[in-house]
Each structure stands twice: as C-alpha cells, then as structure tokens.
ROSE-4610 file (N, C-alpha, C; in Angstrom, 1 decimal, always signed):
// ROSE-4610
residu = [M/M/M/I/I/I/I/I/I/I/I/I/P/P/P/A/A/A/I/I/I/D/D/D/L/L/L/K/K/K/D/D/D/G/G/G/Q/Q/Q/C/C/C/V/V/V/R/R/R/L/L/L/R/R/R/Q/Q/Q/G/G/G/V/V/V/M/M/M/E/E/E/D/D/D/T/T/T/T/T/T/V/V/V/F/F/F/S/S/S/D/D/D/N/N/N/P/P/P/V/V/V/D/D/D/M/M/M/A/A/A/T/T/T/Q/Q/Q/W/W/W/V/V/V/V/V/V/Q/Q/Q/G/G/G/A/A/A/R/R/R/R/R/R/L/L/L/H/H/H/L/L/L/V/V/V/D/D/D/L/L/L/N/N/N/G/G/G/A/A/A/F/F/F/E/E/E/G/G/G/K/K/K/P/P/P/I/I/I/N/N/N/A/A/A/Q/Q/Q/S/S/S/V/V/V/M/M/M/E/E/E/I/I/I/T/T/T/Q/Q/Q/E/E/E/F/F/F/P/P/P/D/D/D/L/L/L/P/P/P/V/V/V/Q/Q/Q/I/I/I/G/G/G/G/G/G/G/G/G/I/I/I/R/R/R/T/T/T/M/M/M/E/E/E/I/I/I/A/A/A/N/N/N/T/T/T/Y/Y/Y/V/V/V/E/E/E/A/A/A/G/G/G/V/V/V/K/K/K/Y/Y/Y/L/L/L/I/I/I/I/I/I/G/G/G/T/T/T/M/M/M/A/A/A/V/V/V/T/T/T/H/H/H/P/P/P/E/E/E/F/F/F/V/V/V/S/S/S/E/E/E/L/L/L/C/C/C/R/R/R/E/E/E/F/F/F/P/P/P/D/D/D/K/K/K/I/I/I/I/I/I/V/V/V/G/G/G/L/L/L/D/D/D/A/A/A/N/N/N/N/N/N/G/G/G/L/L/L/V/V/V/A/A/A/T/T/T/E/E/E/G/G/G/W/W/W/A/A/A/K/K/K/Q/Q/Q/T/T/T/D/D/D/L/L/L/S/S/S/V/V/V/V/V/V/D/D/D/L/L/L/S/S/S/K/K/K/K/K/K/F/F/F/E/E/E/Q/Q/Q/D/D/D/G/G/G/V/V/V/N/N/N/S/S/S/I/I/I/V/V/V/Y/Y/Y/T/T/T/D/D/D/I/I/I/A/A/A/R/R/R/D/D/D/G/G/G/M/M/M/M/M/M/Q/Q/Q/G/G/G/V/V/V/N/N/N/I/I/I/E/E/E/A/A/A/T/T/T/V/V/V/N/N/N/L/L/L/A/A/A/K/K/K/Q/Q/Q/T/T/T/S/S/S/I/I/I/P/P/P/I/I/I/I/I/I/A/A/A/S/S/S/G/G/G/G/G/G/I/I/I/T/T/T/N/N/N/M/M/M/D/D/D/D/D/D/I/I/I/S/S/S/G/G/G/L/L/L/L/L/L/S/S/S/E/E/E/A/A/A/R/R/R/H/H/H/G/G/G/I/I/I/M/M/M/G/G/G/A/A/A/I/I/I/T/T/T/G/G/G/R/R/R/A/A/A/I/I/I/Y/Y/Y/E/E/E/G/G/G/T/T/T/L/L/L/D/D/D/F/F/F/Q/Q/Q/E/E/E/A/A/A/Q/Q/Q/N/N/N/L/L/L/C/C/C/D/D/D/I/I/I/K/K/K]
num = [1/1/1/2/2/2/3/3/3/4/4/4/5/5/5/6/6/6/7/7/7/8/8/8/9/9/9/10/10/10/11/11/11/12/12/12/13/13/13/14/14/14/15/15/15/16/16/16/17/17/17/18/18/18/19/19/19/20/20/20/21/21/21/22/22/22/23/23/23/24/24/24/25/25/25/26/26/26/27/27/27/28/28/28/29/29/29/30/30/30/31/31/31/32/32/32/33/33/33/34/34/34/35/35/35/36/36/36/37/37/37/38/38/38/39/39/39/40/40/40/41/41/41/42/42/42/43/43/43/44/44/44/45/45/45/46/46/46/47/47/47/48/48/48/49/49/49/50/50/50/51/51/51/52/52/52/53/53/53/54/54/54/55/55/55/56/56/56/57/57/57/58/58/58/59/59/59/60/60/60/61/61/61/62/62/62/63/63/63/64/64/64/65/65/65/66/66/66/67/67/67/68/68/68/69/69/69/70/70/70/71/71/71/72/72/72/73/73/73/74/74/74/75/75/75/76/76/76/77/77/77/78/78/78/79/79/79/80/80/80/81/81/81/82/82/82/83/83/83/84/84/84/85/85/85/86/86/86/87/87/87/88/88/88/89/89/89/90/90/90/91/91/91/92/92/92/93/93/93/94/94/94/95/95/95/96/96/96/97/97/97/98/98/98/99/99/99/100/100/100/101/101/101/102/102/102/103/103/103/104/104/104/105/105/105/106/106/106/107/107/107/108/108/108/109/109/109/110/110/110/111/111/111/112/112/112/113/113/113/114/114/114/115/115/115/116/116/116/117/117/117/118/118/118/119/119/119/120/120/120/121/121/121/122/122/122/123/123/123/124/124/124/125/125/125/126/126/126/127/127/127/128/128/128/129/129/129/130/130/130/131/131/131/132/132/132/133/133/133/134/134/134/135/135/135/136/136/136/137/137/137/138/138/138/139/139/139/140/140/140/141/141/141/142/142/142/143/143/143/144/144/144/145/145/145/146/146/146/147/147/147/148/148/148/149/149/149/150/150/150/151/151/151/152/152/152/153/153/153/154/154/154/155/155/155/156/156/156/157/157/157/158/158/158/159/159/159/160/160/160/161/161/161/162/162/162/163/163/163/164/164/164/165/165/165/166/166/166/167/167/167/168/168/168/169/169/169/170/170/170/171/171/171/172/172/172/173/173/173/174/174/174/175/175/175/176/176/176/177/177/177/178/178/178/179/179/179/180/180/180/181/181/181/182/182/182/183/183/183/184/184/184/185/185/185/186/186/186/187/187/187/188/188/188/189/189/189/190/190/190/191/191/191/192/192/192/193/193/193/194/194/194/195/195/195/196/196/196/197/197/197/198/198/198/199/199/199/200/200/200/201/201/201/202/202/202/203/203/203/204/204/204/205/205/205/206/206/206/207/207/207/208/208/208/209/209/209/210/210/210/211/211/211/212/212/212/213/213/213/214/214/214/215/215/215/216/216/216/217/217/217/218/218/218/219/219/219/220/220/220/221/221/221/222/222/222/223/223/223/224/224/224/225/225/225/226/226/226/227/227/227/228/228/228/229/229/229/230/230/230/231/231/231/232/232/232/233/233/233/234/234/234/235/235/235/236/236/236/237/237/237/238/238/238/239/239/239/240/240/240/241/241/241/242/242/242/243/243/243]
x = [+93.1/+93.0/+91.6/+91.5/+90.3/+89.8/+88.5/+88.0/+87.6/+88.0/+87.8/+87.0/+85.7/+84.9/+85.4/+85.4/+85.9/+84.7/+84.9/+83.9/+84.7/+84.5/+85.3/+84.4/+84.9/+84.1/+84.4/+83.4/+83.6/+82.4/+82.7/+81.6/+80.5/+81.0/+80.0/+79.3/+79.5/+78.8/+79.7/+79.1/+79.9/+80.0/+81.1/+81.3/+82.4/+82.5/+83.6/+84.1/+85.4/+86.0/+86.5/+86.7/+87.4/+88.8/+89.8/+91.2/+91.6/+90.9/+91.2/+90.8/+89.9/+89.5/+88.3/+88.5/+87.4/+86.2/+86.3/+85.1/+84.4/+85.0/+84.3/+83.8/+82.7/+82.3/+80.9/+80.8/+79.5/+79.1/+77.9/+77.5/+76.7/+77.1/+76.3/+75.5/+75.8/+75.0/+75.3/+74.3/+74.6/+74.7/+74.7/+74.8/+75.9/+77.1/+78.2/+78.0/+77.3/+77.0/+76.1/+75.1/+74.3/+75.0/+76.0/+76.8/+77.7/+78.3/+79.1/+78.3/+77.1/+76.2/+75.9/+75.7/+75.5/+76.6/+77.8/+78.9/+79.2/+78.9/+79.1/+78.1/+76.8/+75.8/+76.2/+76.9/+77.3/+78.6/+79.1/+80.3/+81.6/+81.7/+83.0/+83.8/+85.1/+86.0/+86.8/+86.7/+87.5/+86.9/+86.9/+86.5/+87.6/+87.6/+88.7/+88.0/+88.3/+87.8/+88.8/+88.4/+89.2/+88.6/+89.3/+88.8/+89.4/+88.6/+89.0/+89.3/+88.5/+88.7/+90.1/+90.2/+91.5/+92.7/+92.6/+93.8/+94.2/+93.3/+93.6/+94.0/+93.4/+93.6/+94.6/+95.1/+96.1/+95.7/+94.4/+93.9/+92.6/+92.2/+90.9/+89.7/+88.8/+87.6/+86.4/+86.5/+85.3/+85.5/+86.3/+86.6/+85.4/+84.4/+83.1/+82.5/+82.4/+81.8/+82.6/+83.9/+84.8/+84.5/+84.4/+84.2/+82.8/+81.8/+80.5/+80.5/+81.3/+81.4/+82.1/+83.2/+83.9/+83.1/+82.3/+81.4/+80.3/+79.8/+78.7/+79.2/+80.5/+81.0/+82.4/+82.4/+83.7/+84.6/+84.0/+84.9/+85.3/+84.9/+85.3/+86.6/+87.6/+88.8/+88.5/+88.9/+88.7/+90.1/+90.3/+91.6/+91.2/+91.9/+91.5/+92.7/+92.6/+93.6/+93.0/+93.9/+93.5/+93.7/+94.8/+95.0/+95.6/+96.2/+96.9/+98.4/+98.6/+100.0/+100.6/+100.0/+100.6/+100.4/+101.2/+101.1/+99.8/+99.4/+98.1/+96.9/+96.9/+95.8/+95.8/+96.9/+97.0/+96.5/+96.9/+96.5/+94.9/+94.4/+92.9/+92.2/+92.6/+92.0/+92.1/+93.3/+93.5/+92.6/+92.5/+91.7/+90.2/+89.9/+88.5/+88.1/+89.1/+88.8/+89.2/+90.0/+90.5/+91.6/+91.6/+92.5/+93.8/+93.7/+94.9/+94.9/+96.0/+96.2/+97.0/+96.4/+97.1/+97.8/+99.1/+99.9/+100.3/+99.9/+100.2/+101.2/+100.8/+101.7/+102.9/+102.6/+103.7/+104.7/+104.3/+105.2/+106.2/+105.8/+106.7/+107.6/+106.9/+107.6/+108.4/+107.9/+108.6/+108.6/+109.3/+109.3/+109.6/+110.4/+110.7/+109.4/+108.3/+107.1/+106.5/+106.6/+106.2/+106.9/+108.2/+109.0/+108.6/+108.3/+107.8/+106.4/+105.6/+104.2/+104.3/+105.2/+105.3/+105.8/+106.7/+107.2/+106.0/+105.3/+104.2/+103.0/+102.7/+101.5/+101.9/+102.5/+103.0/+101.9/+102.2/+101.3/+100.0/+99.9/+98.7/+99.0/+100.2/+100.5/+100.6/+99.8/+99.8/+100.3/+101.1/+101.6/+100.8/+100.3/+99.5/+100.3/+100.6/+101.4/+100.6/+100.4/+99.6/+100.5/+100.4/+101.4/+100.8/+101.5/+101.1/+102.3/+102.2/+103.3/+104.5/+104.2/+105.3/+105.9/+105.4/+106.0/+104.9/+105.4/+104.5/+103.9/+102.6/+101.9/+101.5/+101.4/+101.0/+99.9/+99.5/+98.6/+97.2/+96.7/+95.5/+95.6/+96.9/+97.2/+97.5/+97.4/+97.6/+99.0/+100.0/+101.4/+102.1/+102.8/+103.6/+105.0/+105.6/+107.0/+107.8/+109.1/+110.0/+110.5/+109.7/+110.1/+109.5/+110.2/+109.7/+109.0/+107.8/+107.0/+107.7/+108.5/+109.2/+110.3/+111.1/+112.2/+111.7/+110.6/+110.0/+109.5/+108.9/+108.3/+109.4/+110.6/+111.7/+112.2/+112.0/+112.5/+111.8/+110.6/+109.7/+109.8/+110.6/+110.7/+111.2/+112.0/+112.6/+111.8/+110.7/+110.0/+108.9/+108.5/+107.4/+106.1/+106.0/+104.8/+103.9/+102.6/+101.7/+101.5/+101.3/+101.1/+101.1/+101.1/+101.1/+99.8/+99.0/+97.9/+98.5/+98.5/+99.0/+97.9/+97.8/+96.8/+97.4/+96.8/+97.2/+96.2/+96.8/+95.9/+95.2/+95.9/+95.3/+94.0/+94.0/+92.8/+91.7/+92.1/+91.1/+89.8/+88.7/+87.4/+87.0/+87.9/+87.6/+87.0/+86.9/+86.3/+87.0/+88.3/+89.1/+89.9/+89.7/+90.4/+91.7/+92.0/+93.1/+94.4/+95.5/+96.8/+97.5/+97.2/+97.8/+99.3/+99.8/+101.2/+102.0/+101.6/+102.3/+102.1/+101.0/+100.7/+101.6/+101.7/+102.5/+104.0/+104.4/+105.8/+106.2/+105.3/+105.6/+105.7/+104.7/+104.6/+105.9/+106.4/+107.6/+108.8/+108.8/+110.1/+110.1/+109.1/+109.1/+108.6/+109.1/+108.6/+107.3/+106.9/+105.6/+104.4/+103.4/+102.2/+101.5/+100.9/+100.3/+98.8/+98.1/+96.7/+96.5/+95.9/+95.6/+94.5/+94.6/+93.5/+93.6/+92.4/+92.4/+92.0/+90.8/+90.4/+89.7/+89.6/+88.9/+87.5/+87.1/+85.8/+84.9/+85.5/+84.6/+85.4/+84.8/+85.3/+86.6/+86.8/+88.1/+89.2/+89.0/+90.1/+90.4/+89.4/+89.6/+90.3/+89.9/+90.6/+92.0/+92.3/+93.6/+94.5/+94.0/+94.8/+95.0/+94.0/+94.1/+95.1/+95.2/+96.2/+97.7/+97.8/+99.2/+99.3/+98.3/+98.3/+99.5/+100.0/+101.1/+102.3/+102.4/+103.6/+103.5/+102.4/+102.3/+101.1/+100.1/+98.9/+97.9/+97.7/+96.9/+95.4/+95.1/+93.8/+93.6/+92.3/+91.9/+90.8/+91.0/+90.0/+89.2/+87.9/+87.0/+85.9/+85.7/+84.7/+83.6/+83.8/+82.8/+82.2/+83.0/+82.4/+81.4/+81.5/+80.5/+79.3/+79.5/+78.4/+77.6/+78.2/+77.5/+77.1/+77.5/+77.0/+77.8/+78.9/+79.7/+80.5/+80.6/+81.2/+80.3/+80.0/+79.3/+80.2/+80.1/+81.1/+81.1/+80.0/+79.9/+80.5/+80.2/+80.7/+82.3/+82.8/+84.2/+84.9/+84.3/+84.9/+84.8/+83.7/+83.6/+84.6/+84.9/+85.9/+87.3/+87.6/+88.9/+89.0/+87.9/+87.8/+88.0/+87.4/+87.6/+89.0/+89.6/+91.0/+92.0]
y = [+129.5/+128.2/+127.6/+126.4/+125.8/+124.8/+124.7/+123.7/+122.5/+121.3/+120.1/+119.1/+118.9/+117.9/+116.5/+115.8/+114.4/+113.4/+112.4/+111.3/+110.1/+109.5/+108.3/+107.1/+106.1/+105.0/+103.7/+103.1/+101.8/+100.9/+99.8/+98.9/+99.6/+100.5/+101.2/+102.3/+102.6/+103.6/+104.8/+106.0/+107.1/+107.2/+107.1/+107.0/+108.0/+108.1/+108.7/+107.8/+107.7/+107.0/+107.9/+107.4/+108.2/+107.6/+108.5/+108.1/+106.9/+106.7/+105.6/+104.2/+104.1/+102.8/+102.3/+101.2/+100.8/+100.4/+100.0/+99.5/+100.7/+101.9/+103.1/+104.0/+103.5/+104.1/+104.8/+105.9/+106.6/+106.6/+106.1/+106.1/+107.3/+108.1/+109.3/+109.2/+108.2/+108.0/+106.6/+106.0/+104.8/+105.0/+106.3/+106.7/+107.7/+107.3/+108.2/+109.3/+109.0/+110.0/+111.1/+110.7/+111.7/+112.6/+112.0/+112.8/+113.8/+113.3/+114.1/+115.3/+115.0/+116.0/+117.1/+116.7/+117.7/+118.8/+118.3/+119.3/+120.0/+119.4/+120.1/+121.2/+121.0/+122.0/+123.2/+122.9/+124.0/+124.7/+124.2/+125.0/+124.3/+123.1/+122.4/+122.5/+122.8/+122.9/+121.6/+120.7/+119.5/+118.6/+117.3/+116.3/+115.4/+115.0/+114.1/+112.8/+111.8/+110.5/+109.5/+108.7/+107.7/+106.3/+105.4/+104.0/+103.4/+103.4/+102.9/+101.4/+100.6/+99.2/+99.0/+99.8/+99.7/+100.0/+101.0/+101.4/+100.2/+99.4/+98.3/+97.1/+96.9/+95.6/+95.8/+97.0/+97.2/+97.1/+97.2/+97.2/+97.9/+98.5/+99.2/+98.2/+98.7/+97.9/+98.7/+100.0/+100.9/+101.7/+101.1/+101.8/+102.1/+101.3/+101.5/+102.8/+103.0/+104.2/+105.5/+105.3/+106.4/+106.8/+105.7/+105.9/+106.5/+106.1/+106.7/+108.2/+108.6/+110.0/+110.8/+110.2/+110.9/+110.9/+109.9/+109.9/+111.0/+111.1/+112.1/+113.5/+113.7/+115.1/+115.1/+114.9/+114.8/+116.0/+117.2/+118.4/+118.7/+118.0/+118.3/+117.5/+118.2/+117.5/+116.6/+115.4/+114.4/+113.8/+113.8/+113.1/+111.9/+110.8/+109.5/+108.9/+108.4/+107.7/+106.4/+105.4/+104.1/+103.0/+102.2/+101.0/+101.2/+102.4/+102.6/+102.1/+100.9/+100.3/+99.7/+99.9/+99.4/+100.5/+100.5/+101.4/+101.1/+99.8/+99.4/+100.1/+100.0/+100.7/+102.2/+102.8/+104.2/+104.6/+103.8/+104.1/+103.9/+102.9/+102.7/+103.9/+104.4/+105.6/+106.8/+107.0/+108.2/+108.1/+106.9/+106.7/+106.9/+106.6/+106.8/+108.3/+109.2/+110.6/+111.1/+110.4/+110.9/+111.9/+113.0/+114.1/+113.9/+113.5/+113.3/+112.0/+111.4/+110.1/+110.4/+109.9/+110.1/+108.8/+108.9/+107.7/+107.9/+106.9/+106.9/+105.9/+104.7/+103.6/+103.4/+103.4/+103.1/+104.2/+105.5/+106.6/+106.4/+105.7/+105.4/+104.2/+103.1/+101.8/+101.7/+102.4/+102.3/+103.7/+104.6/+106.0/+106.1/+105.1/+105.1/+105.0/+104.4/+104.3/+105.7/+106.6/+108.0/+108.6/+108.4/+109.0/+108.4/+107.1/+106.5/+107.1/+107.3/+107.8/+109.2/+110.0/+111.4/+111.6/+110.6/+110.6/+110.2/+109.2/+108.7/+109.6/+110.3/+111.1/+112.5/+113.3/+114.6/+115.5/+116.0/+116.9/+116.3/+114.9/+114.2/+113.5/+113.5/+112.7/+113.5/+113.1/+113.7/+112.7/+113.1/+112.2/+112.4/+111.3/+111.4/+111.0/+112.0/+111.7/+111.8/+110.7/+110.6/+110.5/+111.4/+111.4/+111.5/+110.8/+110.8/+111.3/+112.5/+113.1/+113.3/+113.7/+114.0/+112.8/+111.6/+110.4/+109.8/+109.3/+108.8/+107.4/+107.2/+105.9/+105.4/+104.1/+103.5/+102.4/+101.8/+100.7/+101.2/+102.3/+102.8/+103.2/+103.6/+104.1/+103.0/+101.7/+100.6/+100.4/+100.9/+100.7/+102.1/+102.2/+103.4/+103.2/+104.2/+104.1/+105.1/+105.1/+106.0/+107.1/+107.3/+108.3/+109.7/+110.7/+112.0/+112.5/+113.1/+113.6/+114.6/+115.5/+116.5/+115.9/+115.0/+114.4/+113.7/+112.9/+112.2/+113.1/+114.2/+115.1/+115.7/+116.0/+116.6/+115.6/+114.3/+113.4/+113.4/+114.0/+114.1/+115.4/+116.3/+117.6/+117.6/+116.7/+116.6/+115.8/+115.1/+114.2/+114.9/+116.1/+116.8/+116.5/+116.1/+115.9/+117.1/+117.0/+118.1/+118.8/+118.0/+118.5/+117.3/+117.7/+116.7/+116.9/+115.8/+115.8/+115.4/+116.3/+116.1/+115.9/+114.7/+114.4/+114.1/+114.8/+114.5/+113.5/+112.2/+111.1/+111.4/+112.0/+112.2/+113.1/+113.9/+114.8/+114.3/+113.4/+113.0/+112.4/+113.0/+112.5/+112.8/+113.5/+113.7/+115.0/+115.9/+117.2/+118.0/+118.0/+118.7/+119.8/+120.2/+121.2/+120.7/+121.5/+121.1/+121.4/+120.6/+120.9/+121.9/+123.2/+124.3/+124.3/+124.2/+124.3/+123.3/+122.1/+121.0/+121.2/+121.6/+121.8/+123.0/+124.0/+125.2/+124.8/+124.0/+123.6/+122.8/+121.9/+121.1/+122.0/+122.9/+123.8/+124.7/+125.1/+126.0/+125.2/+123.9/+123.1/+122.3/+122.5/+121.8/+122.8/+122.6/+123.5/+123.0/+121.8/+121.2/+121.8/+122.2/+122.8/+121.7/+122.2/+121.4/+121.5/+120.3/+120.3/+119.8/+120.6/+120.2/+119.3/+118.3/+117.3/+116.8/+116.5/+115.9/+117.0/+116.8/+117.6/+119.0/+119.3/+120.6/+120.5/+121.5/+121.4/+122.6/+123.8/+125.0/+126.1/+127.3/+128.4/+128.9/+128.7/+129.0/+128.3/+127.0/+126.2/+126.8/+127.1/+127.7/+129.0/+129.9/+131.2/+131.0/+130.0/+129.8/+129.3/+128.4/+128.0/+129.1/+129.9/+131.0/+132.0/+132.2/+133.2/+132.7/+131.4/+130.9/+130.3/+130.6/+130.0/+130.4/+131.6/+132.2/+131.3/+130.4/+129.5/+128.3/+128.2/+127.1/+126.1/+126.6/+125.7/+126.1/+125.1/+125.4/+125.0/+124.1/+123.7/+123.0/+122.7/+122.0/+121.0/+119.8/+118.7/+118.7/+118.6/+118.5/+117.4/+116.6/+115.5/+115.6/+115.1/+115.0/+116.3/+117.4/+118.7/+119.2/+119.0/+119.5/+118.5/+117.3/+116.3/+116.5/+116.8/+117.0/+118.5/+119.4/+120.8/+121.7/+121.3/+122.3/+123.3/+122.9/+123.8/+123.9/+125.1/+125.4/+125.4/+124.5/+124.4/+125.7/+126.2/+127.4/+128.6/+128.8/+129.9/+129.8/+128.6/+128.4/+128.8/+128.3/+128.6/+130.1/+130.7/+132.2/+133.0/+132.5/+133.2/+133.1/+131.9/+131.7/+132.6/+132.8/+133.6/+135.1/+135.5/+136.9/+137.2/+136.3/+136.5/+136.5]
z = [+69.5/+70.1/+69.8/+69.4/+69.1/+70.2/+70.4/+71.3/+70.5/+70.9/+70.2/+71.0/+70.6/+71.3/+71.2/+72.2/+72.2/+72.1/+71.3/+71.2/+71.4/+72.6/+72.9/+72.6/+71.9/+71.4/+72.1/+72.6/+73.2/+72.9/+72.2/+71.8/+71.0/+70.2/+69.3/+69.9/+71.2/+71.9/+72.2/+72.5/+72.9/+74.4/+75.0/+76.4/+76.9/+78.3/+78.9/+80.0/+80.2/+81.3/+82.3/+83.5/+84.5/+84.7/+84.4/+84.5/+83.7/+82.5/+81.6/+82.0/+83.1/+83.6/+82.8/+82.0/+81.1/+81.9/+83.1/+83.9/+84.4/+84.5/+85.0/+83.9/+83.3/+82.0/+82.2/+81.6/+81.5/+80.0/+79.6/+78.2/+78.0/+76.9/+76.6/+75.4/+74.5/+73.3/+72.7/+72.1/+71.3/+69.8/+69.5/+68.0/+67.8/+67.5/+67.3/+66.3/+65.2/+64.1/+64.7/+65.4/+66.1/+67.0/+67.8/+68.7/+68.0/+66.9/+66.1/+65.5/+65.0/+64.5/+65.5/+66.7/+67.8/+67.9/+67.8/+67.9/+66.6/+65.5/+64.2/+64.1/+64.5/+64.5/+65.4/+66.5/+67.4/+66.9/+65.8/+65.2/+65.4/+65.8/+66.0/+64.7/+64.8/+63.7/+63.5/+64.5/+64.5/+65.5/+65.3/+66.3/+66.7/+68.0/+68.5/+68.8/+68.1/+68.3/+68.9/+69.8/+70.4/+70.4/+69.8/+69.8/+71.1/+72.2/+73.5/+73.4/+72.8/+72.7/+71.9/+70.9/+70.1/+70.9/+71.8/+72.6/+73.4/+73.9/+74.8/+74.0/+72.9/+72.1/+71.0/+70.7/+69.8/+68.3/+68.1/+66.7/+66.7/+65.5/+65.5/+65.8/+66.7/+67.0/+66.6/+66.7/+66.4/+65.1/+64.2/+62.9/+62.1/+62.2/+61.4/+61.9/+63.2/+63.7/+63.2/+63.2/+62.8/+61.3/+60.5/+59.1/+58.8/+59.6/+59.4/+59.7/+60.6/+60.9/+59.8/+59.3/+58.2/+56.9/+56.7/+55.5/+55.7/+56.9/+57.1/+57.0/+57.4/+57.5/+56.8/+55.4/+54.7/+54.8/+55.1/+55.1/+56.5/+57.5/+58.9/+59.3/+59.7/+60.2/+61.4/+61.3/+62.3/+62.7/+64.0/+64.5/+65.3/+65.0/+65.7/+66.3/+67.5/+68.2/+68.8/+69.0/+69.6/+68.7/+68.8/+68.0/+66.7/+66.4/+65.1/+65.3/+65.0/+65.2/+64.0/+62.8/+61.6/+60.5/+59.5/+58.4/+57.6/+57.6/+56.9/+57.5/+58.9/+59.6/+59.4/+59.4/+59.2/+57.8/+56.8/+55.4/+55.3/+55.9/+55.9/+56.4/+57.5/+58.1/+57.2/+56.7/+55.8/+54.5/+54.0/+52.8/+53.1/+54.4/+54.8/+55.1/+55.0/+55.2/+56.5/+57.4/+58.6/+58.3/+59.0/+58.7/+59.5/+60.7/+61.6/+62.3/+62.4/+63.1/+64.4/+65.5/+66.8/+67.2/+67.4/+67.7/+69.2/+70.0/+71.4/+71.8/+72.1/+72.6/+71.6/+70.3/+69.4/+69.4/+69.7/+69.7/+70.9/+71.9/+73.0/+72.8/+72.3/+72.2/+70.9/+69.8/+68.5/+67.9/+68.4/+67.9/+66.4/+65.9/+64.5/+63.6/+64.2/+63.5/+63.2/+64.1/+63.9/+62.8/+62.7/+61.6/+60.3/+60.2/+59.0/+58.6/+59.6/+59.3/+58.8/+59.4/+59.0/+57.5/+57.1/+55.7/+54.8/+55.2/+54.4/+54.3/+55.5/+55.6/+56.2/+55.4/+55.9/+56.5/+57.7/+58.4/+58.9/+58.9/+59.4/+60.7/+61.2/+62.4/+63.7/+64.6/+66.0/+67.0/+67.9/+68.9/+70.2/+70.7/+71.9/+73.1/+74.0/+75.2/+76.4/+77.1/+78.3/+79.5/+80.5/+81.5/+82.9/+83.8/+85.3/+86.0/+86.6/+87.3/+86.4/+85.2/+84.2/+83.5/+83.8/+83.2/+82.3/+81.2/+80.1/+80.5/+80.2/+80.3/+79.0/+78.8/+77.5/+77.7/+76.6/+76.6/+77.2/+76.8/+77.4/+78.8/+79.1/+80.5/+81.5/+81.0/+81.9/+82.3/+81.5/+81.9/+82.1/+83.2/+83.5/+83.1/+82.4/+82.0/+82.9/+82.7/+83.4/+82.5/+81.4/+80.4/+80.7/+80.6/+80.8/+79.6/+79.8/+78.7/+77.9/+78.6/+77.9/+77.1/+77.6/+76.9/+75.6/+75.8/+74.7/+73.6/+74.0/+73.0/+72.1/+72.7/+71.9/+70.9/+71.1/+70.1/+68.7/+68.8/+67.6/+66.9/+67.4/+66.7/+65.3/+65.0/+63.6/+62.7/+63.2/+62.3/+61.5/+61.9/+61.2/+61.8/+63.1/+63.8/+63.8/+63.5/+63.4/+64.8/+65.8/+67.1/+68.2/+69.4/+70.5/+71.3/+71.5/+72.4/+73.8/+74.7/+76.0/+77.0/+77.6/+78.6/+80.0/+81.0/+82.4/+82.9/+83.1/+83.4/+84.8/+85.7/+87.0/+86.9/+85.9/+85.8/+84.9/+84.0/+82.9/+83.4/+83.0/+83.4/+84.8/+85.6/+87.0/+87.3/+86.3/+86.4/+87.5/+87.6/+88.6/+88.0/+86.8/+86.2/+85.4/+84.4/+83.5/+84.3/+84.0/+84.6/+83.7/+83.9/+83.1/+83.2/+84.5/+84.7/+83.9/+83.9/+83.2/+81.7/+81.2/+79.8/+79.3/+80.0/+79.6/+79.6/+80.7/+80.8/+79.5/+79.1/+77.9/+76.7/+76.5/+75.4/+75.3/+76.4/+76.4/+76.0/+76.2/+76.0/+74.7/+73.9/+72.6/+71.5/+70.3/+69.2/+68.6/+69.0/+68.5/+69.2/+68.4/+69.0/+69.9/+71.0/+72.0/+72.0/+72.1/+72.3/+73.7/+74.6/+76.0/+76.1/+77.0/+77.2/+78.7/+79.2/+80.6/+81.6/+82.2/+83.3/+83.0/+81.7/+81.4/+81.8/+82.7/+83.4/+83.1/+83.1/+82.9/+82.2/+82.2/+81.5/+82.1/+83.4/+84.1/+83.4/+83.1/+82.5/+81.1/+80.3/+79.0/+79.1/+80.0/+80.2/+80.6/+81.5/+82.0/+80.8/+80.0/+78.8/+77.8/+77.6/+76.7/+77.1/+78.4/+78.8/+78.6/+78.3/+78.1/+76.7/+75.8/+74.5/+73.6/+73.9/+73.2/+73.2/+74.2/+74.3/+73.4/+72.7/+71.8/+72.0/+72.8/+73.0/+71.9/+71.0/+69.8/+70.0/+71.0/+71.1/+72.5/+72.7/+74.0/+73.7/+74.1/+73.9/+75.2/+75.0/+76.2/+75.9/+76.9/+76.8/+77.8/+79.0/+80.0/+80.3/+80.3/+80.7/+79.8/+78.5/+77.5/+77.5/+77.9/+77.9/+79.2/+80.3/+81.5/+81.8/+80.9/+80.9/+81.8/+82.4/+83.2/+82.3/+81.0/+80.0/+78.8/+78.4/+77.2/+76.0/+75.1/+74.0/+73.1/+72.8/+71.9/+72.7/+73.9/+74.7/+74.8/+75.0/+75.1/+73.8/+72.6/+71.3/+71.0/+71.4/+71.2/+72.0/+73.2/+74.0/+73.3/+72.8/+72.1/+70.8/+70.1/+68.9/+69.2/+70.3/+70.7/+71.1/+71.8/+72.2/+71.1]
C-alpha cells in the first residue's frame, strides 16, 4: 500500500477544505511546486492533485500549477482530478506529463466518457467516487445523488479503470478517522483496486487500512493530517513497506 500526499489547489494556492466547502479553507502554501518538493524529498511515490476551482467550475483553473509540478518532477507519477470533462482537457494533461486522470462528476453523469478515456489512455484513468452514507455526490460534493457507490463502481469493471479513489465526504478534512468499514466493503465488492481517501488522521488509520489491504486497498491519500502533523508521512510509508 502506498501513501499519497494530497495537494489541493485553489486560486494557485495549496489548501485543504473541510467536507468540500470552498469557504472553509486552510491555506498551507502559496507555492505548489515547493509543497510537492517537500513530499518528494520525503520519499513520496505519487502525488494526488486536485483542482478545486476546476471541480466546481467544470474546467481546469489551476492547470498551470499542475504542469509546473510535472515539469519539476517528470519521473514522479502524478494523478489529477477536478474539471476533466472533455477529451481535449484529458489529452492536454497527459501531454503535460500527468500519469493518471481522475474522473469524478463525469463518471456519474456520463459514464460512457470513462469508457472512451480508457480506450484512448489505457491504464491512466482513475474514477473518483465521493460518497455520503454510501451514496455518490458530484459537482465538488455540492450535489447528492441516489446512486450507490458500490453499484456505480461495478459499472466500470469492464472499462479497464486503473483504480477508484473512494472518499467519505463526512470524514474528509475533519480529522475523525478514515471510514475503514465502508472502504473495505467497496473493495470487497469490486475487482477494481481502491485508493482510500477522507478522514485519515494518524497511524491508527494507516494500520487499520493495512490490516484490510488484502481485499484490494492499494493506497491511501492523506492531506490535512500530514500538513498539521498528526500523521508522519515517512513513518506511514515505512509501516506499509514493512507489512
């Protein structure tokens, strides 16, 4: 299992939100490349970038910051989500050196878009499923659907999706612990590898996920915890490597 530092981009700054609320923002840095460097130096094997403005506006807003990071670290796998809603945008990111594209809202509203992307960019497409009480939310979590996260994930099994980033909205940015039960439940019911996200706070969360990783949990994204110091990134990755 790999630990993936999150860099959430809003107005060119590195921030964290609480439960996806754009007005509830904590700024951690005004230099995304410097922030990326911090995690690379500590041994990060992948970075998770989110264009928060893009998620709400439906088009890339912080693409320049993303591209500066991929240019600085051309050999580091970077995954980006937020505002990828056309083939042209996807192609631009791939040409800029982004390794994985995370499709969220479009995966829910236009699942055929995921199929098209998987054919065009094999093994580069990740589906981002954000859920509240097991039901999927879209538009930067602003809209709640009546779709089950498990049912939706199964629809992508034949497309060749690389993995699913599963985020529990109720836990995200709240430092209340990851929802291990829901994450494991999803992993057991789909053949697609799961990347856990939302609520990871300390080593107990990492240990809990590790104990269930055999069911198909390939990674864990962490943001606020490593920025505020309740989780030591290197310690977490070392534990995963030992196991």
